[in-house]
C-alpha positions in Angstrom: 21.5 7.8 -0.6 19.4 10.4 -2.5 16.2 8.3 -2.3 15.6 8.2 0.6 16.7 11.7 1.5 14.1 13.1 -0.6 11.1 11.4 1.2 10.9 13.3 4.4 7.2 13.5 4.7 5.8 10.8 6.3 1.9 10.4 5.6 -0.7 8.9 7.8 -1.3 6.1 6.1 -5.4 7.4 6.3 -4.6 10.2 3.8 -5.1 9.3 0.1 -2.9 11.6 -2.2 -5.2 12.1 -4.7 -6.9 15.5 -3.4 -2.9 16.5 -3.3 -2.4 16.3 -6.8 0.6 18.9 -6.8 2.4 16.6 -4.4 1.8 12.9 -6.9 3.2 15.7 -10.2 6.2 16.5 -7.9 7.2 12.6 -7.1 6.7 11.5 -10.5 3.8 9.2 -11.8 5.5 6.2 -11.8 5.6 6.5 -7.8 2.7 5.0 -6.2 1.4 5.6 -2.7 3.0 2.4 -0.8 6.7 3.2 -2.4 6.6 6.3 -0.2 4.7 4.4 2.4 7.9 1.9 2.3 10.0 4.8 2.7 8.6 5.8 5.5 8.7 2.6 7.6 12.2 2.1 6.5 13.2 5.7 7.8 11.5 5.0 11.1 13.4 1.8 12.2 16.6 1.8 10.5 18.8 2.6 13.2 17.6 -0.7 15.2 18.9 -3.0 12.3 21.5 -3.4 10.4 20.5 -2.7 7.0 16.8 -1.8 5.5 15.8 -0.2 2.0 12.6 -0.7 -0.7 13.5 -3.0 -2.4 14.4 -2.0 -6.5 13.9 -5.3 -8.1 10.0 -6.6 -6.8 7.8 -4.6 -8.4 5.9 -1.7 -6.1 2.9 -1.0 -6.9 -0.4 1.4 -5.4 -1.1 -1.5 -3.4 2.2 -3.2 -2.5 5.9 -2.7 -1.7 8.7 -5.0 -0.8 11.2 -4.2 1.9 14.6 -5.7 2.2 15.9 -5.9 6.0 18.6 -7.6 7.3 18.8 -7.7 11.3 21.6 -7.1 13.5 22.0 -10.7 14.0 22.6 -10.8 10.5 19.4 -12.7 9.0 17.9 -11.6 5.7 14.4 -10.9 5.2 12.2 -9.6 2.2 8.8 -7.8 3.2 6.0 -7.3 2.1 3.7 -4.3 2.7 0.3 -4.1 1.6 -3.1 -2.6 3.5 -3.3 -5.5 5.5 -0.1 -4.8 7.2 3.5 -6.6 7.0 4.6 -9.8 6.4 7.9 -11.9 5.5 7.5 -13.5 2.4 11.2 -14.8 1.6 14.3 -15.1 4.1 16.5 -13.6 2.0 16.8 -10.0 0.0 14.5 -9.1 -3.2 12.6 -13.1 -3.1 9.2 -13.5 -2.7 7.8 -17.5 -1.6 4.4 -18.3 -2.0 5.0 -21.2 0.1 5.5 -19.2 3.3 2.4 -18.6 5.1 3.7 -16.0 7.5 1.1 -14.0 9.8 0.7 -10.4 9.0 1.7 -7.8 11.4 0.2 -4.1 11.7 3.1 -2.5 12.7 7.0 -2.9 11.7 7.5 -2.3 15.3 5.5 -5.7 16.3 7.2 -7.4 13.4 10.9 -6.8 13.7 9.9 -6.9 17.2 9.1 -10.8 16.7 12.1 -11.3 14.5 15.0 -9.6 16.4 15.8 -9.7 20.0 18.5 -7.2 19.1 16.0 -4.8 17.3 14.0 -5.0 20.4 16.8 -4.0 22.7 18.1 -1.3 20.6 14.6 0.3 19.6 13.4 0.2 23.4 16.3 1.7 24.6 16.2 4.8 22.6 12.5 5.1 23.8 13.7 5.2 27.4 15.8 8.1 26.2 13.6 9.8 24.8 11.6 9.4 28.0 14.3 10.3 30.1 14.9 13.6 27.9 11.1 14.6 28.2 11.5 14.2 31.8 14.1 16.6 32.2 12.4 19.0 29.8 9.5 19.5 32.2 11.3 19.4 34.9 13.8 22.4 33.6 
């Protein structure tokens, strides 16, 4: 999809976009910080889940974005991304359930780690392969 392709830029979360006004104009004023952060989160771990995308129906704001994820076990979750981290807000796409008191995770890695054994396996294998490749590079 076009959307993910136009944001390969991964900003560290501590940079405000305020001083970088060109970037904001380029993105259009309706695209706020958390939306970009959410896209970066999705791009980072998409390979280890079955489906994952920023919600188009739940509102994005400067301080919150929602991410739909389906694990390889075929379980669906809606995640809320804020400064506090990520948490599950519903057990389906594009939903929020106020009664859910789920813990915040600082990273998407630890959240998915707790939800999906298959994620853990795929992600772990990818890390191992990366380490192996680095080892070979340093030996050559």
